[in-house]
C-alpha positions in Angstrom: -7.8 8.1 1.5 -9.0 9.8 4.6 -11.7 7.2 5.2 -9.1 4.4 4.9 -6.6 3.3 7.5 -5.1 5.9 9.8 -1.5 5.4 8.5 -2.7 6.6 5.0 -3.5 10.0 6.6 0.1 10.8 7.4 1.9 13.8 6.0 4.4 11.5 4.1 1.5 9.8 2.4 0.1 13.1 1.3 3.4 14.1 -0.1 3.7 10.9 -2.1 0.2 11.4 -3.5 1.0 15.0 -4.5 4.2 13.6 -6.3 2.1 10.9 -8.1 -0.3 13.5 -9.3 2.6 15.6 -10.6 4.1 12.5 -12.4 0.8 11.8 -14.0 0.4 15.3 -15.3 4.0 15.2 -16.7 3.7 11.6 -18.0 0.2 11.1 -19.4 1.3 8.0 -21.4 2.8 6.4 -18.3 0.4 7.1 -15.4 0.7 5.7 -12.0 -2.5 4.3 -10.4 -3.1 3.8 -6.8 -5.3 0.8 -6.2 -6.5 -1.2 -3.2 -6.8 -4.9 -3.8 -9.3 -6.3 -1.3 -8.4 -9.6 -0.1 -11.1 -11.3 1.9 -8.9 -14.0 3.2 -9.8 -16.2 6.2 -6.3 -16.8 7.6 -5.6 -17.8 11.2 -2.1 -16.3 11.4 -0.2 -13.2 10.3 2.0 -15.5 8.1 -1.2 -16.7 6.4 -2.4 -13.2 5.8 0.9 -12.1 4.4 1.1 -15.1 2.1 -2.4 -14.4 0.8 -1.5 -10.7 0.2 1.6 -11.8 -1.7 -0.6 -14.1 -3.9 -3.0 -11.3 -4.6 -0.2 -9.0 -5.7 1.3 -11.7 -7.9 -2.1 -12.5 -9.4 -2.6 -8.9 -10.2 0.7 -8.6 -12.0 0.0 -11.8 -13.9 -3.5 -10.6 -15.0 -2.7 -6.9 -15.8 1.0 -6.9 -16.6 1.2 -3.6 -14.6 4.3 -2.7 -12.8 3.7 -2.8 -9.0 4.9 -1.0 -6.0 3.7 -2.7 -2.9 3.0 0.0 -0.3 2.4 -2.0 2.8 3.1 -1.5 6.4 6.6 -2.1 7.6 5.2 -5.0 9.7 4.7 -6.9 6.4 8.3 -6.4 5.3 10.4 -7.4 8.3 10.9 -10.5 10.4 10.7 -10.2 14.1 9.0 -11.4 17.1 7.2 -8.1 18.1 5.4 -6.0 15.5 4.1 -2.7 16.4 2.3 0.1 14.6 3.2 3.7 15.5 0.5 6.4 15.5 0.3 8.5 12.4 2.1 11.8 12.3 0.0 14.9 12.6 -1.5 16.5 9.5 -0.1 19.7 8.1 -2.5 22.7 8.6 
């Protein structure tokens, strides 16, 4: 995760991953997987990229039958003229 995008290095993300590890230990027959689905889309707009990402998630669901939690940036989930990314929160020592 540390070599991935900067927002994945935030303290909140670490807390979620620890929670998922705990869940998986307590529920070995119902594990949660964290996956990255690469999407080499050639889109010329943010709307095109978001449509392609949605298609990828729906295809994953259709092919695997797995339940999905989409963990995307807030920018992908709201409508607005200006989209900004804030810097990640500092890591805990």
